DSSP file (Angstrom, degrees, kcal/mol; ACC not computed):
  #  RESIDUE AA STRUCTURE BP1 BP2  ACC     N-H-->O    O-->H-N    N-H-->O    O-->H-N    TCO  KAPPA ALPHA  PHI   PSI    X-CA   Y-CA   Z-CA
    1    1 A M              0   0    0      0, 0.0     6,-0.0     0, 0.0     0, 0.0   0.000 360.0 360.0 360.0  73.8 -116.1  -21.4   31.3
    2    2 A T        +     0   0    0      4,-0.0     2,-0.4     5,-0.0     3,-0.0   0.701 360.0  83.9 -93.9 -21.1 -115.6  -18.8   28.6
    3    3 A N  S >> S-     0   0    0      1,-0.1     4,-0.9     2,-0.0     3,-0.8  -0.679  70.9-144.6 -86.7 133.7 -112.1  -19.8   27.6
    4    4 A A  H 3> S+     0   0    0     -2,-0.4     4,-2.1     1,-0.2     3,-0.4   0.841 100.3  58.8 -65.2 -32.6 -111.7  -22.7   25.1
    5    5 A R  H 34 S+     0   0    0      1,-0.2    -1,-0.2     2,-0.2    -2,-0.0   0.722 100.6  56.9 -70.8 -20.5 -108.6  -23.9   26.9
    6    6 A D  H <4 S+     0   0    0     -3,-0.8    -1,-0.2     1,-0.1    -2,-0.2   0.788 109.8  45.2 -76.7 -27.8 -110.6  -24.3   30.1
    7    7 A I  H  < S+     0   0    0     -4,-0.9    25,-2.1    -3,-0.4     2,-0.7   0.927 109.2  55.5 -80.7 -48.4 -113.0  -26.6   28.4
    8    8 A I  E  <  +A   31   0A   0     -4,-2.1    23,-0.2    23,-0.2    -1,-0.2  -0.788  60.3 176.4 -90.9 113.6 -110.5  -28.8   26.5
    9    9 A K  E     -     0   0A   0     21,-2.5     2,-0.3    -2,-0.7    22,-0.2   0.842  56.2 -59.0 -86.5 -35.9 -108.0  -30.3   29.0
   10   10 A G  E     -A   30   0A   0     20,-1.5    20,-3.2     2,-0.0    -1,-0.3  -0.972  56.1 -71.8 172.3 177.5 -106.1  -32.5   26.6
   11   11 A T  E     -A   29   0A   0     -2,-0.3     2,-0.6    18,-0.3    18,-0.3  -0.630  32.6-136.6 -92.7 153.6 -106.1  -35.3   24.1
   12   12 A I        -     0   0    0     16,-2.3     2,-0.7    -2,-0.2    16,-0.4  -0.954  20.7-168.9-109.5 115.9 -106.5  -39.0   24.9
   13   13 A I        +     0   0    0     -2,-0.6     2,-0.2     4,-0.1     3,-0.0  -0.900  25.6 136.7-113.9 106.4 -104.1  -41.1   23.0
   14   14 A T     >  -     0   0    0     -2,-0.7     4,-2.3     1,-0.1     5,-0.2  -0.770  67.6 -94.2-131.2 177.7 -104.7  -44.8   23.1
   15   15 A E  H  > S+     0   0    0     -2,-0.2     4,-1.9     2,-0.2     5,-0.2   0.930 125.6  46.5 -61.0 -44.8 -104.6  -47.6   20.5
   16   16 A K  H  > S+     0   0    0      1,-0.2     4,-2.2     2,-0.2    -1,-0.2   0.917 113.5  47.2 -66.3 -43.7 -108.4  -47.2   19.9
   17   17 A S  H  > S+     0   0    0      1,-0.2     4,-2.0     2,-0.2    -1,-0.2   0.873 112.2  49.5 -68.9 -35.8 -108.3  -43.4   19.7
   18   18 A S  H  X S+     0   0    0     -4,-2.3     4,-1.8     2,-0.2    -1,-0.2   0.854 110.3  51.6 -70.8 -32.4 -105.4  -43.4   17.3
   19   19 A D  H  X S+     0   0    0     -4,-1.9     4,-2.4    -5,-0.2     5,-0.4   0.903 110.4  48.7 -66.5 -41.6 -107.1  -46.0   15.1
   20   20 A L  H  X S+     0   0    0     -4,-2.2     4,-2.2     1,-0.2     6,-1.3   0.881 109.3  53.6 -63.8 -38.3 -110.2  -43.8   15.0
   21   21 A A  H  X S+     0   0    0     -4,-2.0     4,-0.5     4,-0.2    -1,-0.2   0.892 114.2  40.7 -65.1 -39.3 -108.1  -40.8   14.1
   22   22 A Q  H  < S+     0   0    0     -4,-1.8    -2,-0.2     2,-0.1    -1,-0.2   0.907 128.5  26.6 -75.9 -42.0 -106.5  -42.5   11.2
   23   23 A N  H  < S+     0   0    0     -4,-2.4    -3,-0.2    -5,-0.2    -2,-0.2   0.826 132.4  26.1 -95.2 -34.5 -109.6  -44.4    9.8
   24   24 A A  H  < S-     0   0    0     -4,-2.2    -3,-0.2    -5,-0.4    60,-0.1   0.349  93.4-119.8-117.5   5.9 -112.7  -42.4   10.8
   25   25 A N     <  +     0   0    0     -4,-0.5    59,-2.3    -5,-0.5     2,-0.4   0.889  69.2 137.7  55.4  41.7 -111.4  -38.8   11.2
   26   26 A T  E     - B   0  83A   0     -6,-1.3     2,-0.3    57,-0.2    57,-0.2  -0.970  35.1-166.0-124.2 133.0 -112.5  -38.9   14.9
   27   27 A Y  E     - B   0  82A   0     55,-2.9    55,-3.3    -2,-0.4     2,-0.4  -0.887  11.4-140.0-123.1 150.2 -110.5  -37.6   17.8
   28   28 A T  E     - B   0  81A   0    -16,-0.4   -16,-2.3    -2,-0.3     2,-0.3  -0.928  21.9-179.4-115.1 131.7 -110.8  -38.1   21.6
   29   29 A F  E     -AB  11  80A   0     51,-2.7    51,-2.9    -2,-0.4     2,-0.5  -0.934  29.4-126.8-128.4 149.6 -110.4  -35.3   24.1
   30   30 A S  E     -AB  10  79A   0    -20,-3.2   -21,-2.5    -2,-0.3   -20,-1.5  -0.866  42.0-178.4 -90.4 126.4 -110.5  -35.0   27.9
   31   31 A V  E     -AB   8  78A   0     47,-2.5    47,-0.7    -2,-0.5   -23,-0.2  -0.755  33.7 -78.0-126.0 168.9 -112.9  -32.2   28.7
   32   32 A D    >   -     0   0    0    -25,-2.1     3,-1.2    -2,-0.2    -1,-0.1  -0.397  39.2-126.9 -65.7 142.7 -114.3  -30.3   31.7
   33   33 A V  T 3  S+     0   0    0      1,-0.3    -1,-0.1    43,-0.2    44,-0.1   0.795 107.7  50.4 -63.8 -30.0 -117.0  -32.3   33.5
   34   34 A K  T 3  S+     0   0    0     44,-0.1    -1,-0.3     2,-0.0     2,-0.1   0.514  86.7 108.5 -88.4  -5.2 -119.4  -29.3   33.3
   35   35 A A    <   -     0   0    0     -3,-1.2     2,-0.2   -28,-0.1    -4,-0.1  -0.457  55.7-149.8 -76.3 143.1 -119.0  -28.7   29.6
   36   36 A N     >  -     0   0    0     -2,-0.1     4,-2.2     1,-0.0     5,-0.2  -0.529  31.9 -95.7-104.0 177.6 -121.8  -29.5   27.2
   37   37 A K  H  > S+     0   0    0      1,-0.2     4,-2.5     2,-0.2     5,-0.2   0.853 121.6  52.3 -64.0 -37.2 -121.6  -30.6   23.6
   38   38 A V  H  > S+     0   0    0      2,-0.2     4,-2.3     1,-0.2    -1,-0.2   0.925 111.2  46.7 -66.2 -44.2 -122.1  -27.2   22.1
   39   39 A Q  H  > S+     0   0    0      2,-0.2     4,-2.2     1,-0.2    -2,-0.2   0.889 112.5  50.6 -63.9 -39.1 -119.3  -25.7   24.2
   40   40 A I  H  X S+     0   0    0     -4,-2.2     4,-2.5     2,-0.2     5,-0.2   0.924 110.3  49.7 -64.7 -44.5 -117.0  -28.6   23.3
   41   41 A K  H  X S+     0   0    0     -4,-2.5     4,-2.2     1,-0.2    -2,-0.2   0.925 112.6  46.7 -60.2 -46.2 -117.8  -28.1   19.6
   42   42 A Q  H  X S+     0   0    0     -4,-2.3     4,-1.9     1,-0.2    -1,-0.2   0.881 112.3  50.7 -64.6 -38.3 -117.1  -24.3   19.8
   43   43 A A  H  X S+     0   0    0     -4,-2.2     4,-2.6     2,-0.2     5,-0.2   0.911 110.9  47.7 -67.5 -42.6 -113.9  -24.9   21.7
   44   44 A I  H  X S+     0   0    0     -4,-2.5     4,-2.3     1,-0.2     5,-0.3   0.918 113.0  48.7 -63.9 -43.7 -112.5  -27.5   19.3
   45   45 A E  H  X S+     0   0    0     -4,-2.2     4,-1.0    -5,-0.2    -1,-0.2   0.863 114.7  46.1 -65.1 -35.3 -113.3  -25.2   16.3
   46   46 A E  H  < S+     0   0    0     -4,-1.9    -2,-0.2    -5,-0.2    -1,-0.2   0.913 117.9  40.2 -73.2 -43.7 -111.7  -22.2   18.0
   47   47 A I  H  < S+     0   0    0     -4,-2.6    -2,-0.2     1,-0.2    -3,-0.2   0.943 129.0  26.2 -73.1 -48.6 -108.5  -24.0   19.1
   48   48 A F  H  < S-     0   0    0     -4,-2.3    -3,-0.2    -5,-0.2    -1,-0.2   0.497  95.2-129.0 -99.5  -5.2 -107.7  -26.2   16.1
   49   49 A K     <  +     0   0    0     -4,-1.0     2,-0.3    -5,-0.3    -4,-0.2   0.930  64.9 125.1  56.1  50.4 -109.5  -24.1   13.3
   50   50 A V        -     0   0    0     -6,-0.3     2,-0.5    -5,-0.2    -1,-0.2  -0.804  64.3-108.3-128.6 170.2 -111.4  -27.1   12.0
   51   51 A K        -     0   0    0     -2,-0.3    34,-2.3    34,-0.2     2,-0.4  -0.911  29.3-146.0-104.7 129.3 -115.1  -27.9   11.3
   52   52 A V  E     -C   84   0A   0     -2,-0.5    32,-0.3    32,-0.2     3,-0.1  -0.799  14.9-173.6 -98.8 131.7 -116.8  -30.4   13.7
   53   53 A A  E     -     0   0A   0     30,-2.8     2,-0.3    -2,-0.4    31,-0.2   0.886  68.9 -10.7 -87.4 -46.4 -119.5  -32.7   12.4
   54   54 A S  E     -C   83   0A   0     29,-1.7    29,-2.5     2,-0.0     2,-0.4  -0.990  52.6-148.6-154.1 158.1 -120.6  -34.3   15.7
   55   55 A V  E     -C   82   0A   0     -2,-0.3     2,-0.4    27,-0.2    27,-0.2  -0.996  11.0-174.4-132.1 126.2 -119.7  -34.6   19.4
   56   56 A N  E     -C   81   0A   0     25,-2.4    25,-3.5    -2,-0.4     2,-0.3  -0.954  12.4-156.4-115.6 141.0 -120.3  -37.6   21.6
   57   57 A T  E     -C   80   0A   0     -2,-0.4     2,-0.4    23,-0.2    23,-0.2  -0.895   9.7-166.9-121.3 149.9 -119.6  -37.4   25.3
   58   58 A V  E     -C   79   0A   0     21,-2.4    21,-3.0    -2,-0.3     2,-0.6  -0.995   9.3-154.1-133.2 125.4 -118.9  -40.1   27.9
   59   59 A T  E     -C   78   0A   0     -2,-0.4     2,-0.6    19,-0.2    19,-0.2  -0.902  10.6-152.5-102.0 119.9 -118.9  -39.4   31.7
   60   60 A V  E     -C   77   0A   0     17,-3.1    17,-1.7    -2,-0.6     3,-0.1  -0.817  16.1-135.0 -94.6 118.7 -116.7  -41.9   33.6
   61   61 A R        -     0   0    0     -2,-0.6     2,-0.1    15,-0.2    14,-0.1  -0.328  28.2 -95.5 -70.9 153.0 -117.9  -42.3   37.2
   62   62 A P        -     0   0    0      0, 0.0     2,-0.3     0, 0.0    -1,-0.1  -0.412  38.4-141.5 -67.8 144.7 -115.4  -42.3   40.1
   63   63 A K        -     0   0    0     12,-0.2    11,-2.2    -2,-0.1     2,-0.3  -0.785  18.4-108.5-105.8 151.2 -114.1  -45.7   41.3
   64   64 A D  E     +D   73   0B   0     -2,-0.3     2,-0.3     9,-0.2     9,-0.2  -0.611  41.4 176.9 -76.6 135.3 -113.5  -46.7   44.8
   65   65 A R  E     -D   72   0B   0      7,-2.7     7,-2.7    -2,-0.3     2,-0.4  -0.964   9.6-164.9-134.9 152.5 -109.8  -47.1   45.7
   66   66 A R  E     -D   71   0B   0     -2,-0.3     2,-0.5     5,-0.2     5,-0.2  -1.000  13.8-166.2-141.9 145.7 -108.1  -47.9   49.0
   67   67 A V  E >  S-D   70   0B   0      3,-2.4     3,-1.8    -2,-0.4     2,-0.4  -0.944  74.2 -48.3-126.2 105.3 -104.5  -47.6   50.3
   68   68 A G  T 3  S-     0   0    0     -2,-0.5     0, 0.0     1,-0.3     0, 0.0  -0.538 124.0 -19.3  67.2-125.9 -104.2  -49.6   53.4
   69   69 A R  T 3  S+     0   0    0     -2,-0.4     2,-0.5    -3,-0.1    -1,-0.3   0.461 117.9  96.2 -93.5  -0.5 -107.1  -48.7   55.7
   70   70 A Y  E <   -D   67   0B   0     -3,-1.8    -3,-2.4     2,-0.0     2,-0.3  -0.772  56.5-164.1 -96.2 130.7 -107.8  -45.4   53.9
   71   71 A T  E     +D   66   0B   0     -2,-0.5     2,-0.3    -5,-0.2    -5,-0.2  -0.802  19.1 144.9-111.8 154.6 -110.6  -45.4   51.3
   72   72 A G  E     -D   65   0B   0     -7,-2.7    -7,-2.7    -2,-0.3     2,-0.3  -0.913  37.1-104.8-164.2-171.0 -111.3  -42.8   48.6
   73   73 A K  E     -D   64   0B   0     -2,-0.3    -9,-0.2    -9,-0.2     2,-0.1  -0.946  25.2-117.9-131.3 151.6 -112.5  -42.3   45.1
   74   74 A T        -     0   0    0    -11,-2.2     2,-0.1    -2,-0.3    -9,-0.0  -0.329  48.9 -83.5 -76.5 170.3 -110.8  -41.4   41.8
   75   75 A N        -     0   0    0    -13,-0.1     2,-0.3     1,-0.1   -12,-0.2  -0.439  40.8-109.7 -76.7 149.6 -111.7  -38.2   40.0
   76   76 A K        -     0   0    0     -2,-0.1     2,-0.3   -14,-0.1   -15,-0.2  -0.620  40.7-165.5 -75.5 136.7 -114.8  -37.9   37.8
   77   77 A V  E     - C   0  60A   0    -17,-1.7   -17,-3.1    -2,-0.3     2,-0.4  -0.947  13.7-157.5-129.6 145.6 -113.7  -37.6   34.1
   78   78 A K  E     -BC  31  59A   0    -47,-0.7   -47,-2.5    -2,-0.3     2,-0.4  -0.992   9.7-164.2-124.7 131.9 -115.5  -36.6   30.9
   79   79 A K  E     -BC  30  58A   0    -21,-3.0   -21,-2.4    -2,-0.4     2,-0.5  -0.874   4.7-154.8-113.0 145.7 -114.4  -37.6   27.5
   80   80 A A  E     -BC  29  57A   0    -51,-2.9   -51,-2.7    -2,-0.4     2,-0.7  -0.987   1.9-158.7-121.6 127.1 -115.5  -36.1   24.2
   81   81 A I  E     -BC  28  56A   0    -25,-3.5   -25,-2.4    -2,-0.5     2,-0.5  -0.922  19.0-166.1-105.1 111.8 -115.3  -38.1   20.9
   82   82 A V  E     -BC  27  55A   0    -55,-3.3   -55,-2.9    -2,-0.7     2,-0.5  -0.874  10.7-159.8-110.7 122.6 -115.3  -35.5   18.1
   83   83 A K  E     -BC  26  54A   0    -29,-2.5   -30,-2.8    -2,-0.5   -29,-1.7  -0.881  16.1-147.5-100.2 128.7 -115.9  -36.4   14.5
   84   84 A L  E     - C   0  52A   0    -59,-2.3   -32,-0.2    -2,-0.5     3,-0.1  -0.583  18.5-105.6 -94.2 156.7 -114.6  -33.8   12.0
   85   85 A K    >   -     0   0    0    -34,-2.3     3,-1.9    -2,-0.2   -34,-0.2  -0.321  54.4 -73.6 -73.5 162.8 -116.1  -32.9    8.6
   86   86 A E  T 3  S+     0   0    0      1,-0.3    -1,-0.2    -2,-0.0     3,-0.1  -0.292 120.6  25.2 -58.6 136.9 -114.5  -34.1    5.4
   87   87 A G  T 3  S+     0   0    0      1,-0.3     2,-0.3    -3,-0.1    -1,-0.3   0.254  99.6 105.8  91.8 -12.5 -111.3  -32.2    4.6
   88   88 A S    <   +     0   0    0     -3,-1.9     2,-0.3   -37,-0.1    -1,-0.3  -0.790  40.3 163.2-100.7 143.7 -110.5  -31.3    8.2
   89   89 A S        -     0   0    0     -2,-0.3     2,-0.4   -41,-0.1    -4,-0.0  -0.986  28.4-136.7-154.1 158.5 -107.8  -32.9   10.3
   90   90 A I        -     0   0    0     -2,-0.3     2,-0.8   -69,-0.1   -41,-0.0  -0.965  16.2-138.5-118.8 131.8 -105.9  -32.3   13.5
   91   91 A E        -     0   0    0     -2,-0.4     2,-0.4     2,-0.0    -2,-0.0  -0.819  23.8-169.6 -92.8 109.2 -102.2  -32.9   13.8
   92   92 A L              0   0    0     -2,-0.8    -2,-0.0     1,-0.1     0, 0.0  -0.833 360.0 360.0-100.5 135.9 -101.5  -34.6   17.1
   93   93 A N              0   0    0     -2,-0.4    -1,-0.1     0, 0.0    -2,-0.0   0.431 360.0 360.0 -98.4 360.0  -97.9  -34.9   18.4
């Protein structure tokens, strides 16, 4: 995973994440499951040209799902909650 675009999959836009972005200068991203905090910090700084203060990660375990008699699991997901330093901001569309 040397490419920053391989680490950061996209932004997560919910009511809670947009409230954090406005009030606490904190943004939520969907990231690769194998990425660590240092790689996430470097990727965010490279893509958006901002300074990152801290990175918190959450790994969402797969849930059991069934359709009729067939059972399966949802995909494993990792979220990164990134707090930016003062004066930095990201314009999300």
